[in-house]
N, C-alpha and C positions, 0 to 999 in steps of 0.2 A: 261893796258891802251889801249883804243880803237884807232886804226889807222884811220887817215883821208885819204881819197882818193881824190885827186884834179883832176879836169878835165884838159885836155890839155889847154883849154882856160884860166883857172885859173893859171896854171903853167906859161904860157907865160906872163900873166899879172904880176905875182910875179917876174919873171926874168927881165921884163922891169922896174919894181919898184926898184929892186935891182940895176940895172944900173943907174937909176936916183939918188938914194941915194948915191951911190959910187961917182958919178960925183959931188955931192954936198960936198964931202969930208968926208962922214961918213965911219968909219972903217968897214971892212967886218963882223967882229964878231957882231957888233951892228946891221948891216943890217940883218944878220941871225936871231937875236933875235927879231927884229922888224917884220920880215915876219913870225916868228914862224916856222922856218925850221932849220934843222941841216946843218952843212957844207957838209956832204956827200950827203944829198938830193939835195942841191943846185948844186953841181958839176955834179951829175947824171942827173938832169933836164937840166942843161946847155949843157951837152953832147948830150942828147936826143932831146931837143927842142930848143936849141940855134939857133937863126937866123930864126925861123919859124914865120909866121904870123898866127893869130887865124884860118883863113880859111884853111890854109895848115895843121894845126894841126888836124882839123876836118877830112880832107881827109885822113890823115895818120891814124887816129883812125878807120875810116871806112874801109880802106884798110887792116889793121891788123885784124879786125873782119872778113872780107871776107876771108882772108888767113886762119884763124883758121877754118872757116866753110869748106873750100876746103880741108884742111888737114884731118879733120874728115871724109869727104866724101871719100877721097882716102884710108884712113885706113879701112873704112867699105867695100869698093869695093875690096880691097886686101884680106880681110878676107873672103869675099864671094867667090872670085876666088880660094883661097886655099881650102875652103871646097868643092867646086865643083870638083876641081882637085883630091882630096882624094876620093870623091864619084865615079868618073870615073875610078880611078885606083883600086877601090875595097878594100881599106884599112879600111873598117869599119867593 
């Protein structure tokens, strides 16, 4: 089965819809079924995105992307440093 990947904006919209449905008195199991998500997904999303506005979610996504890019850059530079250190020490 192919997995669906929801955007942060879609996740926040589904969380808001879930709150509305629960406020109307719908049971949680029915809310999950209506939103086509599992219980685990709901609680994971609520933990990660609960209380965020769509614009904040966009900033969070951009920040995570930038963080990944910087981590790769640090890893590459660390590798370069280690190779140069070995070269200077004559261990080749």
